[in-house]
C-alpha positions as CSV (number, residue, x, y, z in Angstrom):
1,M,-12.8,-5.7,-156.6
2,C,-12.2,-7.1,-152.6
3,R,-11.3,-10.4,-152.3
4,P,-11.6,-12.4,-149.0
5,S,-8.9,-12.8,-147.4
6,T,-6.6,-16.3,-147.1
7,E,-8.5,-16.7,-142.9
8,L,-12.4,-16.1,-144.6
9,R,-11.7,-18.1,-147.2
10,V,-10.2,-21.5,-144.9
11,T,-13.0,-20.1,-142.8
12,L,-15.1,-21.0,-145.4
13,V,-13.9,-24.1,-146.4
14,M,-13.5,-26.1,-142.6
15,R,-17.6,-24.8,-142.2
16,N,-18.2,-26.4,-145.8
17,I,-16.8,-29.3,-145.1
18,R,-18.6,-30.0,-141.6
19,K,-21.5,-29.2,-143.0
20,T,-20.6,-32.1,-145.8
21,N,-19.7,-34.3,-142.8
22,I,-22.8,-33.5,-140.7
23,E,-25.0,-34.2,-143.6
24,L,-23.1,-37.8,-144.2
25,M,-23.7,-38.7,-140.4
26,Y,-27.8,-37.9,-140.9
27,H,-27.8,-40.3,-144.1
28,I,-25.8,-42.7,-142.2
29,A,-28.0,-42.6,-139.1
30,D,-31.2,-42.3,-141.3
31,F,-29.9,-45.2,-143.5
32,L,-29.4,-47.3,-140.2
33,M,-32.6,-46.6,-138.9
34,R,-34.1,-47.4,-142.4
35,L,-32.0,-50.8,-142.0
36,R,-33.6,-51.5,-138.4
37,L,-36.9,-51.0,-139.4
38,L,-36.3,-53.4,-142.3
39,L,-34.7,-56.6,-140.3
40,F,-37.5,-56.3,-137.6
41,A,-40.0,-56.6,-140.4
42,A,-37.6,-59.3,-142.1
43,L,-37.8,-61.2,-138.4
44,I,-41.4,-60.6,-137.8
45,L,-42.0,-62.2,-141.2
46,A,-39.7,-65.2,-140.5
47,L,-40.8,-66.1,-137.1
48,P,-43.6,-68.2,-139.2
49,M,-40.5,-69.7,-141.5
50,A,-38.4,-70.8,-138.8
51,A,-41.8,-72.4,-136.8
52,S,-40.8,-75.9,-139.3
53,A,-37.7,-76.7,-137.8
54,E,-35.5,-79.3,-139.2
55,E,-37.1,-82.5,-140.8
56,Q,-36.0,-86.0,-141.1
57,T,-36.6,-89.2,-142.2
58,T,-34.5,-92.6,-141.5
59,L,-34.7,-95.1,-143.9
60,R,-33.2,-98.6,-141.9
61,L,-32.7,-101.2,-145.0
62,G,-32.6,-103.8,-141.5
63,D,-36.5,-103.9,-142.1
64,S,-38.1,-106.0,-144.3
65,A,-40.5,-103.6,-145.4
66,E,-37.6,-101.3,-146.4
67,Q,-35.8,-103.5,-148.2
68,A,-39.0,-104.5,-150.7
69,Q,-39.1,-100.7,-151.6
70,W,-35.6,-101.2,-153.0
71,Q,-34.6,-102.5,-156.4
72,T,-31.5,-103.8,-158.6
73,I,-30.0,-102.8,-162.1
74,G,-27.2,-105.6,-163.0
75,L,-25.6,-106.8,-159.2
76,K,-25.0,-109.9,-158.6
77,N,-24.9,-111.5,-154.6
78,V,-27.6,-108.7,-153.0
79,G,-27.9,-110.0,-149.6
80,L,-30.5,-109.1,-147.5
81,V,-29.5,-109.3,-143.9
82,P,-30.8,-108.5,-140.4
83,D,-28.9,-105.2,-140.5
84,G,-29.1,-103.8,-143.7
85,I,-28.6,-104.3,-147.4
86,H,-25.0,-106.3,-148.5
87,I,-23.3,-105.7,-152.1
88,T,-20.5,-108.1,-152.9
89,T,-20.7,-107.7,-156.6
90,S,-17.9,-108.4,-159.4
91,V,-19.8,-106.0,-162.3
92,P,-21.0,-102.6,-161.9
93,G,-25.1,-102.0,-161.2
94,I,-27.4,-99.8,-159.3
95,L,-29.6,-99.8,-156.3
96,S,-32.3,-97.3,-156.2
97,R,-35.8,-97.1,-154.5
98,P,-38.7,-94.6,-155.3
99,I,-39.4,-91.6,-152.6
100,G,-41.9,-89.3,-152.1
101,L,-41.4,-87.4,-149.0
102,S,-43.3,-84.1,-147.9
103,H,-40.3,-82.5,-146.7
104,R,-37.3,-81.2,-148.7
105,I,-33.9,-83.3,-148.8
106,D,-31.0,-80.8,-148.3
107,V,-28.3,-83.3,-146.7
108,V,-28.2,-87.3,-146.7
109,E,-26.2,-89.2,-144.2
110,I,-25.5,-92.5,-145.2
111,L,-24.5,-95.5,-142.7
112,Y,-22.6,-98.2,-144.3
113,T,-19.8,-101.4,-143.4
114,S,-17.3,-102.0,-146.1
115,P,-14.2,-103.9,-145.6
116,R,-12.1,-102.5,-148.4
117,G,-13.8,-99.5,-149.3
118,A,-15.5,-98.3,-152.3
119,S,-15.9,-95.2,-155.1
120,I,-19.8,-95.0,-155.4
121,S,-22.0,-92.8,-156.8
122,F,-25.2,-91.3,-155.1
123,M,-27.7,-91.1,-157.8
124,W,-31.0,-89.1,-157.9
125,R,-34.2,-88.3,-160.1
126,K,-35.5,-85.5,-160.2
127,K,-39.7,-85.1,-160.6
128,G,-40.9,-84.9,-164.1
129,S,-37.8,-86.4,-166.0
130,A,-37.4,-89.5,-167.9
131,T,-37.4,-92.9,-165.7
132,N,-33.9,-94.1,-166.7
133,N,-32.6,-90.4,-166.4
134,Y,-30.5,-90.1,-163.1
135,M,-27.9,-87.2,-161.6
136,Q,-25.3,-88.3,-159.6
137,I,-22.1,-87.2,-157.5
138,P,-19.1,-89.3,-156.4
139,V,-19.2,-90.2,-153.2
140,T,-16.3,-92.6,-151.4
141,L,-16.7,-95.0,-148.6
142,Q,-13.7,-95.4,-146.5
143,P,-12.4,-99.0,-145.2
144,S,-14.3,-99.8,-141.9
145,L,-14.9,-103.1,-140.2
146,A,-17.5,-101.5,-138.1
147,P,-20.9,-99.1,-138.9
148,T,-19.4,-96.1,-140.6
149,S,-21.3,-92.7,-141.4
150,I,-20.8,-90.2,-144.6
151,I,-22.3,-87.4,-145.2
152,V,-23.4,-86.0,-148.3
153,D,-24.4,-82.3,-148.9
154,L,-26.6,-82.2,-151.4
155,S,-27.6,-78.0,-151.0
156,A,-24.6,-76.5,-152.9
157,V,-24.7,-79.1,-155.8
158,G,-26.2,-77.8,-158.8
159,G,-28.8,-80.1,-160.4
160,W,-30.0,-81.0,-157.0
161,D,-33.9,-81.5,-156.6
162,P,-34.4,-80.9,-152.5
163,H,-37.8,-83.1,-153.8
164,T,-36.6,-86.0,-155.8
165,V,-38.9,-89.0,-156.7
166,S,-36.1,-91.1,-156.7
167,I,-32.6,-92.2,-155.0
168,G,-30.1,-94.6,-155.7
169,F,-26.5,-95.8,-155.5
170,Q,-24.3,-97.1,-158.8
171,I,-22.3,-99.8,-157.2
172,P,-18.7,-100.2,-159.4
173,P,-16.9,-103.9,-159.8
174,G,-15.0,-105.5,-156.8
175,S,-17.4,-103.8,-153.9
176,D,-18.3,-104.8,-151.0
177,V,-20.6,-102.5,-148.9
178,I,-23.5,-103.1,-146.4
179,F,-25.9,-100.1,-146.6
180,H,-27.5,-99.8,-143.0
181,T,-29.6,-96.8,-142.9
182,I,-30.3,-93.4,-144.5
183,E,-31.2,-90.2,-142.9
184,L,-32.6,-87.7,-145.3
185,S,-32.3,-84.3,-143.6
186,G,-34.2,-81.1,-144.0
187,W,-34.8,-77.2,-143.3
188,S,-37.2,-74.5,-143.3
189,I,-36.1,-71.6,-145.2
190,G,-36.3,-69.4,-141.7
191,E,-33.4,-71.9,-140.2
192,K,-31.9,-72.0,-143.5
193,V,-31.2,-67.9,-143.1
194,I,-30.4,-68.2,-139.5
195,E,-27.5,-70.5,-140.6
196,S,-26.5,-69.0,-143.6
197,I,-25.6,-65.6,-140.7
198,R,-24.0,-68.5,-138.6
199,C,-22.1,-69.2,-142.0
200,F,-20.9,-65.9,-142.5
201,W,-19.2,-65.8,-139.1
202,I,-17.6,-69.1,-139.7
203,F,-13.6,-68.9,-140.2
204,D,-10.9,-71.1,-142.0
205,G,-7.9,-70.6,-140.1
206,L,-4.5,-70.4,-141.3
207,K,-3.9,-73.4,-143.7
208,A,-1.1,-74.1,-146.3
209,Y,-2.9,-72.0,-149.3
210,S,-3.1,-69.1,-146.7
211,I,-0.5,-67.9,-147.6
212,N,-2.4,-67.4,-151.2
213,F,-5.4,-66.5,-150.4
214,F,-8.4,-66.6,-148.0
215,W,-11.6,-68.3,-148.7
216,G,-13.5,-65.5,-147.3
217,P,-17.2,-65.3,-145.7
218,L,-19.7,-68.3,-147.3
219,L,-23.5,-69.1,-147.0
220,C,-24.4,-72.6,-146.1
221,T,-28.4,-73.5,-145.7
222,S,-27.8,-76.2,-142.8
223,P,-26.0,-76.7,-139.7
224,I,-24.5,-80.5,-140.8
225,T,-22.8,-77.8,-143.6
226,R,-21.7,-75.3,-141.2
227,T,-19.9,-77.7,-138.9
228,H,-18.2,-79.8,-142.1
229,L,-17.8,-75.8,-143.5
230,F,-13.9,-76.5,-144.6
231,Q,-13.5,-80.0,-144.3
232,S,-13.3,-80.5,-148.0
233,Q,-11.5,-78.3,-150.8
234,P,-13.7,-76.4,-152.2
235,P,-16.2,-75.9,-149.3
236,A,-19.5,-77.1,-150.3
237,A,-20.9,-73.2,-149.8
238,H,-21.5,-70.1,-151.8
239,S,-19.6,-67.0,-151.6
240,A,-21.2,-64.5,-149.8
241,L,-19.8,-61.8,-152.2
242,R,-22.8,-62.9,-154.4
243,V,-25.3,-61.7,-151.5
244,I,-23.1,-58.4,-151.0
245,Y,-23.0,-57.6,-154.8
246,A,-26.4,-57.5,-155.5
247,L,-27.6,-55.8,-152.5
248,L,-25.3,-53.2,-153.4
249,I,-26.7,-53.4,-157.0
250,L,-30.7,-53.8,-155.7
251,G,-30.0,-50.6,-153.2
252,T,-28.4,-48.5,-155.7
253,A,-31.1,-49.5,-158.0
254,V,-33.7,-48.2,-155.6
255,I,-31.5,-44.5,-154.6
256,L,-31.8,-43.9,-158.5
257,F,-35.7,-45.0,-158.6
258,R,-36.4,-43.1,-155.7
259,A,-34.9,-40.0,-157.2
260,W,-36.9,-40.8,-160.3
261,K,-39.9,-40.8,-158.5
262,N,-39.2,-37.2,-156.7
263,P,-37.4,-35.3,-158.7
264,H,-37.6,-32.7,-155.5
265,S,-35.0,-34.8,-154.0
266,G,-32.8,-36.5,-156.8
267,Q,-30.4,-33.7,-156.6
268,R,-26.6,-35.3,-157.6
269,A,-25.0,-34.9,-154.5
270,T,-28.0,-36.6,-152.7
271,I,-27.4,-39.5,-154.8
272,I,-23.9,-39.9,-155.0
273,R,-24.0,-39.4,-150.9
274,R,-26.9,-42.1,-150.6
275,V,-25.0,-44.5,-152.9
276,L,-21.7,-43.4,-150.4
277,V,-23.5,-44.6,-147.2
278,L,-25.0,-47.8,-148.8
279,F,-21.5,-48.5,-149.8
280,F,-19.7,-47.5,-146.7
281,V,-22.4,-50.2,-144.6
282,F,-21.2,-53.0,-146.2
283,W,-17.7,-51.8,-146.5
284,I,-17.9,-52.0,-142.5
285,V,-19.8,-55.3,-142.2
286,L,-16.9,-57.2,-144.4
287,D,-14.0,-55.0,-142.0
288,I,-15.7,-56.3,-139.1
289,R,-15.9,-59.8,-140.2
290,M,-11.9,-59.8,-141.5
291,G,-11.0,-58.3,-138.4
292,A,-12.7,-61.0,-136.2
293,E,-10.7,-63.7,-138.3
294,F,-7.4,-62.1,-137.8
295,L,-8.5,-62.0,-134.2
296,A,-9.8,-65.3,-133.9
297,T,-6.7,-66.8,-135.6
298,W,-4.4,-65.2,-133.0
299,T,-6.4,-66.2,-130.1
300,Y,-6.0,-69.5,-131.1
301,D,-2.5,-69.2,-131.7
302,V,-1.9,-67.7,-128.4
303,R,-4.0,-70.2,-126.6
304,S,-2.6,-73.9,-127.9
305,Y,0.9,-72.6,-128.5
306,L,2.6,-69.2,-127.1
307,M,0.9,-69.8,-123.5
308,Q,1.5,-73.9,-123.3
309,P,4.5,-75.5,-122.1
310,I,7.0,-77.2,-124.7
311,G,5.5,-80.5,-125.0
312,K,1.8,-79.5,-124.7
313,R,1.9,-76.6,-127.4
314,T,0.4,-77.3,-130.8
315,F,0.5,-75.3,-134.2
316,R,-2.3,-75.2,-136.3
317,T,-2.1,-78.1,-138.7
318,F,1.2,-79.4,-137.6
319,N,0.0,-79.8,-134.4
320,F,3.2,-80.8,-131.5
321,L,5.3,-81.4,-134.8
322,S,7.3,-78.2,-133.5
323,D,8.4,-80.0,-130.1
324,F,8.7,-83.4,-132.1
325,A,11.3,-82.0,-134.2
326,L,12.9,-80.2,-131.0
327,A,13.5,-83.2,-129.1
328,T,15.1,-85.7,-131.9
329,R,17.4,-83.3,-133.0
330,G,19.8,-84.9,-130.3
331,I,19.3,-88.0,-132.0
332,L,19.6,-86.9,-135.6
333,S,23.3,-84.3,-135.0
334,D,25.8,-87.2,-135.9
335,Q,23.3,-88.3,-138.9
336,P,23.5,-87.1,-142.0
337,R,20.3,-88.4,-143.0
338,Y,17.1,-90.0,-142.0
339,V,13.7,-91.8,-142.9
340,L,10.7,-89.6,-142.0
341,M,7.5,-90.8,-142.4
342,T,4.4,-88.4,-141.8
343,P,0.6,-88.1,-142.9
344,T,0.8,-85.8,-145.4
345,T,4.3,-84.5,-147.3
346,N,3.7,-80.9,-146.1
347,F,5.5,-82.0,-142.9
348,M,8.6,-82.5,-145.1
349,N,10.0,-79.3,-146.1
350,F,9.2,-78.0,-142.3
351,M,11.6,-80.9,-140.7
352,R,14.1,-80.2,-143.2
353,Y,14.4,-76.7,-141.6
354,Q,14.3,-77.7,-138.2
355,T,16.6,-80.8,-138.8
356,Y,19.2,-79.0,-140.5
357,P,22.2,-80.6,-141.6
358,S,20.6,-83.4,-141.3
359,A,18.0,-84.4,-144.2
360,P,15.1,-86.5,-144.3
361,V,14.2,-88.9,-146.6
362,S,11.4,-91.0,-147.8
363,P,11.3,-95.0,-147.1
364,A,12.0,-95.3,-150.7
365,D,15.5,-93.7,-150.5
366,G,16.2,-94.1,-146.8
367,S,18.9,-97.3,-147.8
368,G,21.7,-96.7,-144.9
369,A,20.0,-94.2,-142.9
370,T,20.0,-95.9,-139.1
371,I,17.2,-93.3,-137.8
372,W,13.5,-93.3,-138.7
373,L,11.3,-90.7,-136.8
374,V,7.7,-91.6,-137.5
375,Y,4.9,-88.7,-136.8
376,E,1.1,-89.5,-136.5
377,R,0.9,-92.5,-138.3
378,P,-1.0,-95.0,-136.0
379,D,-1.6,-96.9,-139.5
380,L,1.8,-98.2,-139.0
381,A,2.6,-101.1,-136.9
382,F,5.5,-103.1,-135.1
383,S,6.3,-106.5,-136.3
384,T,7.4,-109.1,-133.9
385,D,10.7,-109.6,-135.9
386,G,11.6,-106.0,-135.3
387,R,10.4,-104.1,-138.3
388,I,8.2,-100.9,-139.5
389,V,5.4,-103.0,-140.9
390,Q,2.4,-101.0,-143.4
391,K,-0.8,-102.8,-145.0
392,G,0.7,-106.1,-143.6
393,Q,4.2,-105.7,-145.6
394,P,7.5,-104.9,-144.0
395,I,9.4,-101.5,-145.2
396,S,11.8,-101.4,-142.9
397,P,15.7,-102.7,-141.8
398,V,15.4,-104.7,-138.3
399,G,15.5,-102.7,-135.6
400,Q,14.0,-101.3,-132.4
401,I,11.8,-98.0,-131.0
402,I,14.3,-96.3,-128.7
403,H,11.4,-93.5,-127.8
404,E,7.6,-93.6,-128.8
405,F,5.6,-90.6,-127.8
406,M,2.6,-91.7,-128.4
407,D,0.2,-94.3,-131.0
408,G,1.6,-93.7,-134.1
409,T,4.6,-91.4,-133.4
410,F,8.1,-93.1,-132.1
411,V,11.6,-93.1,-133.1
412,F,12.9,-95.7,-134.5
413,R,16.6,-97.0,-135.2
414,T,18.0,-99.7,-137.5
415,T,19.9,-102.8,-135.8
416,P,23.4,-102.7,-137.5
417,P,24.1,-106.1,-139.3
418,A,26.3,-109.0,-137.2
419,S,30.3,-108.2,-138.2
420,A,31.2,-111.2,-140.6
421,T,33.4,-114.0,-137.8
422,P,36.7,-114.4,-139.5
């Protein structure tokens, strides 16, 4: 029996590969065409949902009619002032009011004033639950002498009821807070879908934890959440991979169901190709996003650091710390150690590397050090007797600022003690 030559076998294999590739490209094109029609149909169906834009209700606690809606439990010294409700209490208590809005609530924005700040809790009661059955999440009010707003995103909070029947605050003892206004905002389903797509393409940028992991694509449902997405850890959003995995499982189930309903098209090779096409499409989408995130980070570094002159360049979360270290090397050349004060301890290791062999130490370990480097600490002041002051308390020996880069960033040299007169 004659065997086909090697050239003939190679030709047959190449033809089979070309045929398989053509069939695969045909299935990809067919899938994309079906996907385009599906997306177009979804867009048409979403138009009525998107017609209802953001709905917002503002509770002005300075109005007498609004003040009458609020009830207190256990609180003392509750003042009804023209610009809000003023609470100064030495015991814990609750400030709450019933609420029945026609629109859903996704985000709460609180305008307050608190000289000392407070760690309160935002409370709500679900529809149909007992009168005293409240759920709550912690909210930290930063110290503020002027009206300041804080945003509480509830869209990703488990147990939140967007049609809650009561809201309120649990106030700890020692609090001094004035609540001015409370804005309750909600978005339609169409806008939530649009915001989820926008949120998918928001990138975190490189942070200290990026050496270990990236957050990856996230889904959020409000523009406020998207704006503040990575300002808190973990982000108040859901992983987009949950949706992608669900769509992969659903798509595979549909392919298998159609093959079962139509046995003539249920060949194993056809089913496998269709499933692979489904995986391939989602893989391409995730790969495009990953590449876009890399390009966005690289472009930001080029524009903010590589293309800027020394003194104006910034590097990610370090800002201009590298130029600050470069400018102070000469001052530290004869110093075995110096005191370093920065807004975060993450900068300590960076400066230790940049200023070696001179070593940075904390103010508590700075006895004998004559140079103090202060970087981005606008909370520090300089007293009349020549000391660095933090929260009204002097923390440095007497000295003087020998160079000031900007408010809160300067070089301080201590004054050597006067020699004793013989």
